[in-house]
C-alpha positions in Angstrom: -26.8 7.3 -20.7 -30.2 6.6 -20.5 -33.2 7.4 -18.9 -34.8 5.8 -16.1 -38.3 6.1 -13.8 -37.7 5.2 -10.3 -41.0 5.4 -8.1 -42.2 8.5 -9.9 -38.8 10.4 -10.6 -36.8 10.5 -13.7 -33.3 9.9 -13.4 -30.4 10.1 -16.3 -28.0 6.7 -15.6 -24.9 5.1 -17.5 -26.6 2.8 -19.5 -23.8 0.3 -19.1 -24.4 0.0 -15.4 -26.9 -2.5 -13.7 -29.8 -1.3 -11.8 -28.4 -1.4 -8.5 -25.1 0.3 -9.4 -27.6 3.0 -11.0 -29.7 3.3 -7.9 -26.6 3.3 -5.4 -24.9 6.0 -7.5 -28.1 8.2 -7.5 -28.1 8.2 -3.8 -30.9 5.8 -3.3 -30.5 3.0 -0.6 -31.2 -0.9 -2.1 -30.2 -3.2 0.0 -27.5 -5.9 -1.2 -25.2 -8.6 0.2 -23.7 -10.7 -2.5 -22.5 -7.7 -4.8 -19.7 -5.7 -4.3 -18.1 -2.7 -6.7 -14.9 -4.8 -7.5 -16.4 -7.9 -7.7 -19.6 -7.8 -9.8 -23.0 -9.1 -9.9 -23.6 -13.1 -9.1 -26.9 -12.8 -7.9 -26.6 -15.2 -5.0 -28.2 -13.3 -2.0 -31.3 -12.3 -3.5 -31.7 -9.1 -1.3 -31.4 -6.6 -3.8 -34.9 -6.9 -5.5 -37.0 -4.4 -7.3 -40.0 -4.1 -9.0 -40.0 -3.6 -12.7 -42.9 -2.3 -15.1 -43.4 -2.6 -18.7 -44.1 0.6 -19.2 -45.6 3.6 -17.1 -49.1 2.0 -17.7 -47.8 -1.4 -16.0 -49.4 -2.0 -12.7 -48.0 -5.2 -12.1 -44.9 -5.2 -13.2 -42.9 -8.0 -11.8 -39.6 -8.8 -9.1 -36.1 -8.7 -10.4 -32.8 -8.5 -8.7 -31.4 -5.3 -9.6 -27.8 -6.4 -9.2 -28.6 -8.7 -12.4 -30.6 -6.4 -14.4 -29.3 -4.5 -17.0 -30.8 -0.7 -17.5 -33.0 0.0 -20.6 -33.6 3.5 -21.6 -37.3 4.5 -20.9 -37.8 1.8 -18.0 -39.9 2.0 -15.0 -38.7 0.6 -11.4 -40.1 0.7 -8.2 -38.1 0.5 -5.2 -40.6 1.1 -2.7 -43.3 -1.1 -4.0 -44.8 -3.4 -1.2 -44.4 -6.6 -3.0 -40.6 -5.9 -3.4 -40.4 -4.4 0.1 -41.9 -7.5 1.9 -39.6 -10.1 -0.6 -36.5 -7.8 0.8 -37.4 -8.6 4.5 -38.2 -12.0 4.0 -35.0 -12.8 2.3 -33.1 -11.1 5.4 -35.5 -13.2 7.7 -34.3 -16.2 6.0 -30.8 -15.1 6.1 -30.9 -14.6 9.9 -32.5 -17.9 10.6 -29.2 -19.1 11.6 -27.1 -15.8 12.6 -26.3 -15.7 16.2 -27.8 -13.1 18.4 -24.1 -11.7 19.4 -24.5 -8.2 18.0 -23.3 -6.7 21.5 -20.3 -9.1 21.4 -19.3 -9.0 17.7 -16.1 -7.3 16.3 -18.4 -6.3 13.5 -21.0 -4.1 15.7 -21.7 -1.2 14.7 -19.6 -1.5 11.6 -21.6 -4.2 10.1 -23.4 -3.8 6.6 -25.6 -6.8 8.0 -26.8 -5.0 10.6 -26.9 -1.8 7.9 -29.7 -4.0 5.8 -31.6 -5.8 8.4 -32.6 -1.9 9.5 -32.8 -1.1 6.0 -35.4 -3.8 5.3 -37.0 -3.4 8.6 -36.5 -6.7 9.8 -37.0 -6.4 13.7 -38.4 -9.4 15.1 -37.6 -12.9 15.2 -40.0 -15.4 14.8 -37.7 -18.7 14.2 -37.3 -20.7 17.6 -36.1 -23.9 16.2 -31.9 -24.8 16.8 -29.5 -23.2 14.6 -26.9 -24.3 12.5 -23.8 -23.9 14.0 -19.9 -24.4 13.0 -16.4 -24.9 14.3 -14.1 -22.0 13.8 -10.6 -22.4 12.6 -7.4 -20.6 13.2 -6.4 -18.6 10.2 -3.4 -16.8 11.6 -2.2 -13.4 13.4 -4.5 -11.1 11.4 -8.0 -12.6 10.6 -10.1 -14.0 13.3 -13.2 -16.5 12.0 -16.3 -16.9 13.5 -18.6 -19.3 11.1 -21.5 -18.9 12.8 -22.5 -15.5 11.5 -22.1 -16.5 7.6 -24.9 -16.0 5.5 -23.5 -17.4 2.4 -22.9 -14.3 0.3 -19.9 -15.9 -1.3 -18.2 -12.8 -1.3 -15.3 -14.2 0.6 -14.1 -16.7 -1.6 -14.8 -14.4 -4.7 -12.5 -12.0 -3.5 -10.3 -14.2 -2.2 -10.0 -16.9 -5.0 -10.9 -15.5 -8.1 -9.6 -11.2 -7.3 -6.9 -11.7 -5.2 -5.7 -15.1 -6.5 -5.6 -17.2 -3.1 -5.7 -20.6 -3.2 -5.9 -21.8 0.5 -9.6 -20.6 1.2 -12.5 -22.0 -0.2 -16.4 -23.2 0.3 -17.0 -26.5 1.1 -20.4 -28.4 1.8 -23.7 -28.1 0.1 -27.3 -26.6 -0.1 -27.6 -24.6 3.1 -24.9 -26.2 4.7 -21.8 -24.7 3.4 -18.7 -24.0 5.0 -16.3 -20.8 4.2 -12.5 -21.5 5.4 -9.6 -23.6 4.8 -9.5 -27.2 4.4 -8.0 -27.3 7.9 -6.8 -24.7 10.1 -3.5 -22.7 9.3 -2.5 -19.5 8.3 -4.2 -17.6 5.2 -1.6 -17.5 2.7 -2.8 -14.4 0.6 -0.7 -11.0 1.3 -4.5 -9.5 0.9 -6.2 -11.6 3.4 -6.8 -8.6 5.7 -9.5 -7.3 3.0 -11.8 -10.3 4.2 -12.8 -8.1 7.0 -14.1 -5.4 4.9 -15.3 -7.7 2.1 -17.2 -10.1 4.4 -20.9 -8.0 5.3 -21.0 -9.8 8.6 -18.3 -10.9 11.3 -17.4 -14.2 10.2 -14.0 -12.7 9.2 -12.2 -9.6 11.9 -9.5 -8.1 12.1 -7.6 -10.0 15.3 -4.8 -7.0 15.6 -8.2 -4.9 16.5 -9.4 -7.5 19.1 -6.4 -7.3 21.3 -7.5 -4.0 22.1 -11.0 -3.6 21.0 -13.0 -0.6 20.1 -16.4 0.3 18.5 -16.2 2.1 15.2 -18.1 5.3 17.1 -15.6 5.5 19.6 -12.5 5.6 17.2 -10.6 8.7 16.3 -9.7 8.4 12.5 -7.4 11.1 9.9 -6.8 10.5 6.4 -3.7 8.8 6.1 -1.0 7.2 3.5 0.1 4.1 4.0 4.0 4.0 4.5 4.9 0.5 4.0 6.2 0.9 0.0 6.1 3.0 -2.5 2.3 2.3 -3.9 1.0 5.4 -2.0 -2.4 3.6 -1.0 -5.1 5.4 1.4 -5.7 4.7 4.5 -7.8 5.4 7.8 -5.9 4.7 10.6 -8.5 4.2 13.9 -6.8 5.6 17.2 -8.4 5.2 20.6 -6.4 6.5 24.3 -3.1 7.5 22.2 -3.2 3.7 20.6 -3.8 3.0 16.8 -6.0 0.6 17.3 -6.7 -0.6 13.6 -6.1 0.8 9.9 -9.1 0.5 7.3 -8.7 1.0 3.8 -9.6 4.8 2.6 -10.9 4.9 -0.7 -9.0 6.7 -4.0 -10.8 6.0 -7.1 -7.3 6.1 -8.8 -5.1 4.4 -6.0 -5.8 1.6 -3.8 -9.9 1.7 -4.7 -11.3 -0.7 -1.9 -8.2 -3.0 -1.1 -5.3 -3.0 0.9 -2.2 -5.5 1.2 -1.5 -7.0 4.5 1.8 -5.2 5.3 -0.2 -1.8 4.9 -3.4 -3.1 7.1 -1.4 -4.6 9.9 1.9 -3.4 10.4 1.1 -0.6 12.2 2.1 -2.0 15.6 5.3 0.0 15.9 3.3 3.2 16.8 2.0 1.7 19.9 5.4 -0.2 20.9 6.4 0.5 24.2 10.6 0.6 23.6 9.7 4.0 21.4 11.5 7.0 22.1 9.0 9.2 23.6 11.0 12.0 25.5 14.5 13.7 24.7 17.3 11.7 25.8 21.0 12.8 26.1 23.2 9.7 26.3 25.9 9.8 29.4 29.5 9.5 27.9 30.7 8.6 31.0 28.2 5.8 31.6 27.7 3.3 29.5 23.7 2.5 28.8 22.8 5.4 30.3 19.9 8.0 29.3 19.2 11.4 30.8 15.9 12.6 30.0 15.6 16.5 28.9 12.9 18.5 29.0 12.0 20.2 25.5 13.8 23.2 26.3 16.9 21.7 27.6 17.2 19.5 24.6 17.2 22.3 22.0 19.4 24.2 24.1 21.9 21.3 24.3 21.4 20.4 20.9 21.9 23.5 19.2 24.9 24.4 21.7 26.7 21.4 20.6 25.7 22.1 16.9 26.7 25.6 17.1 30.5 24.2 18.3 30.7 21.8 15.5 32.7 22.7 12.5 30.6 21.6 10.2 26.9 19.7 10.6 26.0 17.3 7.8 21.9 16.8 7.8 21.2 12.9 6.7 17.5 12.7 5.7 15.2 9.8 4.8 12.7 8.1 2.2 10.6 7.2 5.0 10.4 11.0 6.5 7.8 13.8 4.8 9.0 16.3 2.4 8.5 18.7 5.2 10.7 17.2 7.6 13.5 16.3 5.0 13.3 20.4 3.8 13.5 21.5 7.3 16.8 19.4 7.6 18.0 20.6 4.5 17.3 24.1 5.7 19.1 23.5 9.3 22.4 22.4 7.5 22.2 23.9 4.4 21.7 22.7 1.1 25.2 21.7 0.9 25.3 19.9 3.6 22.3 17.9 2.7 22.3 14.0 2.2 18.9 12.2 1.2 20.4 9.2 3.5 20.0 7.0 0.3 22.7 4.4 -1.0 24.8 6.0 -4.2 23.7 3.4 -6.1 19.9 3.5 -5.4 19.8 7.4 -5.6 21.6 7.0 -8.8 18.7 4.7 -10.0 16.0 6.7 -8.6 17.4 9.7 -10.9 17.5 7.2 -13.5 13.9 6.3 -13.2 12.5 9.9 -13.0 14.5 11.2 -16.1 12.7 8.0 -17.7 9.3 8.8 -16.4 9.7 12.3 -17.8 11.2 11.5 -20.7 10.0 8.1 -22.2 7.3 10.0 -24.2 4.8 7.6 -22.3 2.3 7.9 -19.5 2.8 6.6 -15.9 -0.5 5.0 -15.1 -2.1 4.9 -12.0 -3.1 1.5 -10.3 -6.4 1.8 -11.7 -5.5 2.4 -15.2 -2.7 -0.5 -14.9 -5.8 -2.6 -14.8 -7.0 -1.2 -18.1 -4.1 -2.4 -20.3 -4.3 -5.6 -22.2 -0.4 -6.8 -22.6 2.3 -6.3 -19.5 5.6 -7.4 -19.3 7.1 -7.2 -15.9 11.0 -7.1 -15.9 12.8 -8.1 -12.5 10.2 -7.1 -9.6 8.4 -9.5 -7.6 5.6 -7.5 -7.1 3.7 -9.1 -4.8 6.4 -8.7 -2.2 7.7 -5.5 -3.0 4.8 -3.3 -4.3 1.8 -5.6 -3.4 -1.3 -3.3 -4.3 0.4 -3.3 -7.8 0.5 -6.9 -7.9 -3.1 -6.7 -7.2 -4.1 -4.4 -10.0 -2.1 -6.4 -12.3 -4.3 -9.3 -11.5 -7.3 -7.4 -12.5 -5.4 -6.8 -16.0 -5.1 -10.1 -16.8 -8.7 -11.2 -15.9 -9.9 -7.9 -17.9 -9.3 -10.4 -20.6 -12.3 -12.4 -20.0 -14.3 -9.0 -19.6 -13.1 -8.1 -23.1 -13.9 -11.7 -24.4 -17.7 -11.6 -23.3 -18.0 -7.8 -24.2 -18.1 -8.8 -27.9 -20.7 -10.9 -27.2 -22.6 -8.0 -25.1 -22.0 -9.6 -21.8 -21.9 -6.4 -19.6 -18.8 -5.6 -17.3 -20.5 -6.0 -13.9 -21.9 -9.5 -15.0 -19.3 -11.5 -13.2 -20.9 -15.0 -13.3 -21.9 -15.1 -17.1 -18.3 -13.3 -17.9 -16.4 -15.9 -16.0 -18.6 -19.2 -17.2 -18.0 -17.4 -21.1 -14.5 -16.9 -20.8 -13.5 -20.0 -19.0 -10.2 -18.5 -17.6 -9.5 -16.5 -20.4 -6.5 -13.8 -19.6 -4.9 -11.0 -21.0 -1.3 -11.9 -21.6 1.1 -11.3 -18.7 4.8 -11.9 -19.2 7.3 -12.2 -16.3 10.8 -12.4 -16.1 12.1 -12.6 -12.6 15.1 -14.0 -10.6 13.0 -17.0 -9.2 8.9 -17.9 -8.9 6.7 -15.4 -7.8 3.2 -15.4 -6.5 2.0 -13.8 -10.4 3.3 -16.6 -12.4 -0.4 -18.1 -11.9 -1.5 -15.2 -14.2 1.7 -15.1 -16.6 1.4 -16.8 -20.2 4.9 -17.1 -20.3 7.8 -16.8 -17.5 11.8 -16.1 -17.8 14.2 -16.5 -15.2 17.6 -15.7 -15.1 20.1 -13.4 -13.0 19.8 -9.4 -13.2 21.9 -9.3 -16.2 20.2 -12.1 -17.8 16.6 -10.1 -17.1 18.2 -6.8 -18.6 19.4 -8.8 -21.3 16.3 -10.1 -21.9 14.4 -6.6 -22.1 17.1 -5.6 -23.9 15.8 -8.5 -26.9 12.6 -7.5 -26.7 13.1 -3.7 -27.3 15.4 -4.6 -30.3 13.0 -7.1 -31.7 9.9 -4.3 -31.4 12.4 -1.5 -32.9 15.1 -2.4 -35.5 16.8 0.9 -34.7 17.2 -0.1 -31.1 20.6 -1.8 -29.6 20.4 -5.5 -30.3 21.7 -8.3 -28.1 23.8 -11.0 -30.6 24.1 -13.9 -28.5 20.5 -14.7 -26.8 20.7 -18.1 -27.2 17.9 -19.9 -29.5 15.3 -20.4 -27.2 15.7 -16.8 -25.5 14.9 -15.6 -29.0 12.0 -17.6 -29.6 10.6 -16.3 -26.4 11.2 -13.0 -27.3 9.6 -13.5 -30.6 6.4 -14.8 -29.1 6.1 -12.0 -26.6 7.1 -9.2 -29.4 4.1 -11.1 -31.5 1.5 -10.2 -28.7 2.8 -6.3 -27.9 2.5 -5.7 -31.5 -1.2 -6.5 -31.5 -1.8 -5.0 -28.3 -4.0 -1.9 -28.1 -2.5 -0.8 -24.5 0.9 -2.4 -23.5 2.7 -1.6 -20.6 6.2 -2.7 -19.4 7.0 -2.5 -15.2 10.1 -2.7 -13.9 11.5 -1.5 -10.3 14.6 -0.5 -8.1 14.5 -4.0 -6.1 17.3 -6.0 -8.1 19.6 -3.0 -7.7 20.1 -3.1 -11.5 20.6 -0.4 -13.5 20.8 -2.9 -16.7 17.1 -3.6 -15.7 16.0 -0.3 -15.9 17.4 0.9 -18.8 16.1 -2.5 -20.6 12.7 -1.4 -19.6 12.9 2.3 -20.5 14.0 0.5 -24.0 11.2 -1.4 -24.2 9.1 1.6 -23.6 10.7 3.5 -26.0 10.1 0.7 -28.6 6.6 1.1 -27.7 6.4 4.7 -29.0 8.0 3.7 -31.9 6.4 0.8 -33.0 3.1 3.3 -32.9 1.9 1.1 -29.8 -0.4 3.1 -27.2 2.1 1.9 -24.2 2.7 3.0 -20.8 5.7 2.8 -18.1 5.4 2.0 -14.7 8.9 2.0 -12.1 8.6 1.0 -8.8 11.0 3.0 -6.1 11.8 1.0 -2.5 10.1 3.5 -0.1 7.2 5.1 0.4 8.7 8.6 0.0 11.7 7.5 -2.1 10.5 9.3 -5.4 9.9 12.6 -3.6 13.1 12.9 -1.8 14.9 12.0 -5.1 12.9 15.0 -6.4 13.9 17.0 -3.2 17.6 16.7 -4.2 20.6 15.8 -1.8 23.4 13.8 -1.8 24.0 10.3 -1.3 24.6 8.4 2.1 28.1 7.5 0.8 28.9 10.6 0.1 28.3 11.7 4.1 29.9 8.9 5.3 33.0 9.5 3.3 32.7 13.1 4.6 32.3 11.7 8.3 35.2 9.3 7.5 37.6 12.3 6.5 37.0 13.9 9.4 35.6 17.2 7.2 32.5 17.0 9.7 32.0 16.2 13.2 28.4 16.4 14.0 25.4 14.7 12.0 21.5 15.3 12.1 20.1 11.7 11.1 16.2 12.2 10.3 14.5 9.2 10.7 17.1 6.9 9.2 18.8 3.4 10.1 22.3 4.1 8.6 22.9 0.5 9.1 19.9 -0.9 6.9 22.1 0.8 4.2 26.0 0.6 4.4 28.0 -2.0 5.8 28.0 -1.8 9.5 31.8 -1.5 10.0 31.6 1.6 7.4 28.9 3.1 9.4 30.6 2.4 12.8 34.2 3.8 11.4 32.4 6.8 10.2 30.1 7.7 13.6 33.3 7.3 15.6 34.3 10.2 13.9 31.8 12.4 14.9 31.8 14.7 18.1 27.7 14.9 18.3 25.4 12.4 16.5 21.8 14.0 16.8 18.9 11.4 16.1 15.3 12.3 15.3 13.3 9.1 15.0 10.0 7.4 16.4 11.9 4.0 16.2 14.8 2.4 18.2 17.0 1.8 15.5 20.7 0.8 16.0 21.5 3.7 14.7 19.6 5.6 17.4 21.3 3.5 19.9 24.4 5.2 18.7 23.2 8.8 19.2 24.4 11.3 21.5 21.1 13.5 21.6 17.5 11.6 20.7 14.8 13.8 20.0 11.4 11.8 19.4 9.5 12.3 16.3 6.1 11.5 15.6 4.8 8.7 13.4 2.1 9.4 10.3 -0.4 8.6 13.2 1.0 11.9 15.3 1.8 14.5 12.6 1.2 15.8 9.1 3.2 15.8 6.3 3.4 15.0 2.4 4.6 11.8 0.6 5.4 10.9 -3.4 4.1 7.6 -4.6 5.9 5.4 -7.4 3.7 7.0 -9.6 4.9 10.7 -8.6 1.3 11.3 -6.8 2.3 13.8 -4.2 -0.5 12.9 -1.1 -1.0 14.3 2.4 -1.4 12.3 5.5 -2.9 13.7 8.5 -2.6 13.4 12.4 -4.7 10.9 13.8 -4.0 11.6 17.4 -2.0 14.3 19.6 -0.1 12.0 21.9 0.4 14.8 24.4 -3.3 14.7 25.5 -3.1 11.0 26.6 0.5 11.5 28.0 1.4 15.0 29.2 4.9 14.3 29.6 5.0 13.2 25.7 7.5 15.0 23.6 6.7 13.5 20.4 6.4 16.3 17.4 6.7 16.0 13.9 10.5 15.9 13.0 9.9 19.4 11.2 8.9 20.8 14.2 12.1 19.6 15.9 14.1 21.0 13.3 13.1 24.1 12.8 12.9 24.7 16.3 16.7 23.9 16.6 17.3 26.3 13.5 15.3 29.4 15.2 17.4 28.6 18.9 21.4 28.3 16.8 20.3 31.3 14.8 17.4 34.3 14.9 15.2 33.2 11.9 13.2 35.8 10.4 10.5 32.7 9.2 8.9 31.1 11.7 6.8 27.9 11.0 4.0 27.5 13.0 1.8 25.5 10.6 2.6 22.6 8.1 0.8 24.8 5.4 3.9 27.2 5.8 6.5 24.7 5.6 4.7 23.0 2.5 4.7 26.6 0.4 8.4 26.9 1.3 9.2 23.4 0.0 6.8 24.5 -3.3 8.7 27.6 -3.7 12.5 25.9 -3.2 12.1 23.2 -5.6 10.3 23.8 -8.7 9.8 20.3 -9.5 7.4 20.1 -6.1 5.8 23.1 -6.6 2.3 21.3 -6.8 2.5 19.9 -3.6 0.5 22.7 -2.3 -2.5 21.4 -4.5 -1.9 18.0 -3.0 -4.9 18.6 -0.1 -6.6 21.7 0.9 -5.2 23.8 3.7 -5.7 24.4 7.5 -8.4 27.3 6.6 -10.4 24.8 4.6 -14.0 24.6 5.7 -17.6 22.8 4.9 -20.3 25.0 6.1 -18.0 26.9 8.3 -17.1 23.7 10.0 -13.8 21.8 10.3 -14.3 18.1 9.0 -14.9 15.7 12.3 -12.2 12.9 13.1 -14.7 10.9 14.8 -18.5 9.8 14.0 -21.0 11.8 15.2 -22.1 9.0 17.7 -18.6 9.5 19.5 -18.9 9.2 23.2 -17.3 12.7 22.7 -14.4 14.5 24.5 -16.3 13.2 28.0 -14.6 9.5 27.5 -11.8 10.3 25.3 -9.4 10.2 28.5 -11.8 8.4 31.1 -8.9 5.6 31.6 -7.0 8.5 33.2 -9.2 10.8 34.7 -13.0 11.8 34.5 -12.0 15.4 34.3 -11.8 15.9 30.6 -9.5 18.9 29.4 -10.0 20.7 25.9 -9.7 18.8 23.1 -6.3 19.5 21.2 -6.7 22.7 18.5 -5.3 21.3 15.3 -3.9 24.4 13.3 -2.1 22.4 10.9 -5.0 20.8 8.9 -8.9 21.1 8.1 -9.5 18.3 10.7 -11.1 18.5 14.1 -10.4 16.3 16.9 -13.2 14.5 18.0 -16.9 14.7 16.7 -17.4 18.1 16.2 -17.4 19.2 12.7 -18.7 18.5 9.5 -20.0 14.6 9.1 -22.1 14.5 6.5 -21.7 13.4 2.7 -23.7 16.0 0.4 -20.8 18.6 0.4 -18.0 17.0 -2.1 -14.7 16.7 -0.4 -11.7 14.4 -0.7 -10.1 14.5 2.7 -12.6 11.7 4.5 -11.3 10.3 7.6 -13.6 7.4 7.9 -16.6 5.7 5.9 -20.0 6.7 7.2 -23.6 7.7 5.9 -26.8 7.7 7.4 -28.1 4.1 7.5 -24.4 2.9 6.0 -22.0 2.1 9.0 -19.8 -0.6 7.5 -17.5 0.1 4.4 -20.1 0.1 2.0 -20.4 3.5 2.9 -18.0 4.7 0.3 -20.9 4.3 -2.2 -22.2 7.8 -1.0 -18.9 9.5 -1.5 -18.5 8.6 -4.8 -19.5 10.2 -8.4 -20.6 6.9 -9.6 -20.3 3.5 -7.6 -17.1 2.3 -7.7 -15.4 5.4 -9.6 -13.9 8.8 -8.1 -14.8 10.7 -5.1 -16.8 13.4 -6.0 -14.6 16.2 -5.0 -11.8 14.2 -7.1 -9.3 11.6 -6.0 -6.8 12.8 -3.3 -3.2 13.7 -4.3 -1.8 15.6 -7.1 0.6 14.0 -10.1 4.0 15.7 -10.1 5.5 13.8 -12.9 4.0 13.7 -16.8 5.9 12.8 -19.5 7.3 14.8 -22.1 5.5 13.9 -25.4 8.2 15.3 -27.4 11.1 13.7 -25.8 11.9 12.0 -29.1 13.6 14.9 -30.3 15.5 15.3 -27.3 16.5 13.8 -23.8 17.1 10.1 -23.5 17.8 8.0 -26.5 18.0 4.2 -26.2 20.7 2.7 -23.9 23.3 0.3 -25.4 25.1 -0.3 -22.5 23.8 -4.1 -22.6 25.4 -6.5 -20.0 27.5 -9.3 -20.7 26.4 -12.9 -20.8 26.0 -14.3 -17.2 29.2 -16.1 -16.3 28.7 -19.4 -14.7 30.9 -20.5 -12.5 31.7 -24.0 -10.6 32.6 -22.8 -7.2 30.8 -19.2 -6.9 27.6 -18.2 -6.8 25.9 -14.6 -7.7 23.6 -13.3 -4.4 20.6 -11.6 -5.3 18.1 -10.5 -3.2 14.7 -12.1 -2.5 11.8 -9.7 -1.0 9.2 -10.7 2.0 6.2 -8.3 2.2 6.4 -9.2 5.7 10.3 -9.0 6.9 11.7 -6.8 4.4 10.1 -3.6 5.3 11.7 -1.9 8.3 8.8 -0.1 10.4 5.8 -3.0 9.9 8.6 -5.7 11.0 8.5 -4.1 14.2 4.8 -5.0 14.6 4.0 -8.1 16.7 1.5 -9.7 14.4 3.5 -9.2 11.4 6.3 -10.7 13.3 4.4 -14.0 13.4 4.5 -14.1 9.4 8.1 -13.1 9.0 10.0 -16.4 7.9 13.4 -17.3 9.3 16.2 -16.2 6.9 17.2 -18.4 4.6 19.0 -19.5 1.2 17.4 -20.5 -1.8 19.4 -22.4 -4.5 18.3 -24.0 -7.8 17.2 -27.5 -8.0 20.2 -28.2 -10.4 22.5 -26.4 -8.1 21.0 -28.6 -4.8 21.7 -31.8 -6.9 25.3 -30.9 -7.9 26.0 -30.1 -4.5 24.6 -33.2 -3.0 22.1 -31.0 -0.5 18.4 -32.0 0.6 15.8 -29.9 2.0 17.2 -30.4 6.1 20.5 -29.0 4.8 22.1 -25.6 6.3 24.4 -24.4 4.0 27.7 -21.9 4.8 27.7 -19.0 2.6 30.7 -16.7 2.7 30.7 -13.4 0.6 33.9 -11.9 1.2 34.3 -11.4 5.3 30.7 -12.8 5.8 29.8 -15.8 6.7 26.2 -16.8 7.1 24.8 -20.5 8.2 21.6 -20.8 6.6 18.5 -23.6 5.7 18.2 -24.5 2.4 15.0 -23.7 0.4 14.7 -25.2 -3.0 13.6 -23.0 -5.9 12.2 -24.7 -8.9 13.1 -21.4 -10.8 16.4 -20.1 -9.7 19.1 -20.5 -12.5 22.4 -22.2 -11.9 24.9 -20.0 -10.4 22.4 -18.0 -8.5 22.0 -17.9 -4.9 18.8 -16.0 -3.3 19.0 -14.3 0.4 16.7 -12.4 1.8 16.9 -8.6 1.8 16.2 -6.6 4.9 16.1 -9.3 7.5 17.7 -9.0 10.8 21.6 -9.9 10.8 21.7 -10.2 7.0 24.4 -7.8 6.1 23.5 -5.0 3.3 26.9 -5.4 1.5 26.3 -9.2 -0.2 23.8 -8.6 -3.0 25.3 -8.6 -6.2 28.6 -10.2 -4.7 30.0 -13.5 -5.5 29.6 -16.4 -2.6 31.2 -19.2 -1.8 29.0 -22.3 -0.6 31.9 -24.0 1.1 30.4 -27.0 3.4 27.2 -28.1 4.3 25.5 -29.0 7.9 23.0 -31.8 8.4 20.5 -30.5 10.4 
C-alpha cells in the first residue's frame, strides 16, 4: 500500500497500480481513452494527464500521463490543476477535429465513452472549420458495423483483437494522423470475439449490427442481470429489451468469470427469443387433421393436459440441461423422482457424474476463468476450447500472455505497463500444450501440439501422468516420438509453480477424462500446486447431473417397452440426443406427449400438447456452470405486458400448475424463491443455491433495483406502439428488480445484481469501474454466484485412485475411418443456431480428412465424399486438415441433417463425386 495526496486529500492505494487505476478505484473522475483495465497502458492518447508535484511544497509540478505513471509513496497529485485541465481539453479538441457531428444518428449515442469524456473535459465548442479527413467503411460481417470516420486512433480495437484475443484479420494501416483500423479488404471478422469491439471501442467505429436492425437508445432499454446459456462457461450478460423484443446483449461484469468480454455466440445468439415461429399459445394437436393446431386458453390447456395425464398408466418426465434447476425440479415433483429422466444421453450422463466425482476427489481446486489466467503451464486434453467454451479459451490466451508479464516483472516492469512488457518480452509465453484431434484456434499459443484419435489423446494423457508419478499406470507401447514429447512436457510441468489440466466432454470419451484426472492426481503426488478444469457441453449440464435422474436412454426404453404411456418433455429436443428412428419408435408408443418449450423443435412438432415456456429473457432461474458456480438469471421483461394474449410462462409455473390441477397440493409455489428453497431442501448438493442471489425481499434504501436507466422515457412510452394509454407496469414478485426506471439506480450501495452499467458522467461500459472494489477487481458486494463444488483435500486417503483402464492403441484400417465430432461456435449449439445473424456464420456441413488420407484416396479440394456409417449415408464437401491423423475423419456435430449416432463409429468412404 502507498499513501498519495490528490488535490489536498490523502488516500491509501495499491502501490502496484498506476495513477489512473488508483484514481478510478477511488471513485475520482480522470478522462482516458487508450487505457483499458484488461489491456493495460500504452500512453497513446494523452487524455489522462494530471499534475504531479515533487513534494507538498512544490507549486509548479509537471504534467504526467496518469496511465503511464507508477505510484510512489507520499506523492502529491492534482487532477483539478488549471494546466492539467486545459491540457486535457486541448487533447479532446484535437481528437474531435475530424470526428463527425453525428451523435444524434450514431448507434453509440448516449452509450459512448467519447461523449462522456468530452463532457467531462468541458469541451463544448467546435472551433475547427476546415475540411475533415474521411474514410470508406468496410463490410465486416453480420455482427459488427464499421464507421471509420468516428475513429480517434486510441488503438484499443487492434490491441484487443490481435494482442488479447489472438485475431489476425484486423489491423491498423497508414501512418501519422491518417490511420485506418479495419481489414486488408472487406470481409467477415474471423475472430470468435469480434463483438467485443463494440464495447472496447470508445466511439462508434464498431457497433452492434444486430442491434441496428431494431435500434433503441440505451435509456429506453430495459435490462436485467442474466447468464449466457450458449455453453457451460456461465458468462454474465445484460440483455436489453424494448417493446417485447431482446434488442442487444452486453457484457455484464463478473470479476471471477467473464470479466469484460463475451464470445460472439453469447453476444449475438439471442435472436431465437424474437423469432416469429416460437410457440406463444398453448396448442392442442388435432389427431383427426394433419398439421392442425387448436389454441387453448391457459385454464383449458391445464385441464385438458391434467385429464390426459391422470388417465395415463405412468408418466415419465424428461428434463433438459438448457432448462433451469427450478424447472427441472418442478418436473421431477410432477412425475415423481422415480419417473424423472435428465434428458441426457446415457454416455454423456455417465461422463457428467464422472466429472463431478473427479472435481471433488482430485484434491485439486477448479479455477474460475480469472484464476485460469494466473497459471504458468497448461495442458489441454482433447478439447477445442475456442468452439466449445470460447470464453475459457480467451482466458487461456491470457495464461500464455502471462509469461511476458512474469518475465518483465523480474526487471520491475509493472503489470499495467503493456507497452514496456511487450517490448521487453518479445512474445515470450507461458507454456501451453494442446492435444486435440485436429488443428485449433489455440495452436498459435501452444509450445507443442499433439494430434490423434480420442483414444490416442487419452493414451498421451496417461503417459504424461505416468511420467510425472511412477505409481501411476504406465503406457508401455508409446512410440519413441511420443515418449520424447511426453518427456519434454513433464520437464516443463515439474518446473511450473501452478500447472493446469483442462479436459472436457466434447470427444464423448471417458478415457480422455480419466487421463486428465490421472494427470491432476499426478500433480498432487509430485507436490505441484496444480488445478483441474473440466468442461461439460451445456449451460446447466453440471446442475442437472447434481439434481439427479435417469438417462434419456432409460426413458426411451420405458416407452419402447410400453411401460409408460405419457411423457412430459421439458425444453429438450430428443432428436438432437438419440437416433431419430429410435426416438420415433418410442414416441409412437405414447398416448400423450406434452412438450413445454420455447423453441419449435422436431420434438415439439410431435407433441399432442405444447405449453409455451419462457426463455432466459422472460423468466428467472438458476444454472450451474462448468466450475460448479450456481448463478441466477432474471426476467428481462413480461411478454404479456406487450401481448396480452401471450401465454408464455416459466416452465416451472406450468408444471406446478399442472401438479396442482392433478392433485390437491399443500405447497403452493407463487414465487421463484419458494421453488429454489425446495430444490435446496431436497438435494443436499444444491443446498447453497439459495445464496446464489438475494431473494425477492432484497431492497436498497427501501427500493427495488431499477431495470431501466433513470433517463428512461418511462412507462408512458413503453407501449406507445400499441396505445398511448399505458397500463401499470408489471409487478415482479420473483426478484428484487423493478420493471421500468423506478427503483434504486445508484452506485454507492454495494450490490451484485447490476442490470446495466451506468454512473453519473459514465454512460458507456466504462461505468463498470464505478461498481468495482478496485478497477478490474471484483464487484464491491462480491461477484455474483456461489461455488457448489469444492475439492476434498483428503481425497488421497479415500475415493478415486488412479484409473488404469488405458485404451488400446489406435488401429489403422485401409477401408474404414473413425468418425470424430468437430465443433463450431456458430452451428453446434441449438438455440443460437436459430438466430438469423448467427446463421450467416454457420458453415455448410463437411467432412474433414487429413492430407495423407486425401492423397491416398486421390481427392482434391473440389471433391464431395460419400460417407457410409451404418445405415446412414452422407454426401459432403471435403475439407483438408493439416493435422487430422490417418484413419480419422471429422464431421461437425449439432449441424442440421447430421445424424447424432455416427460419432465414434467407423465409416466407409465408398466413392468420390466431382463438384
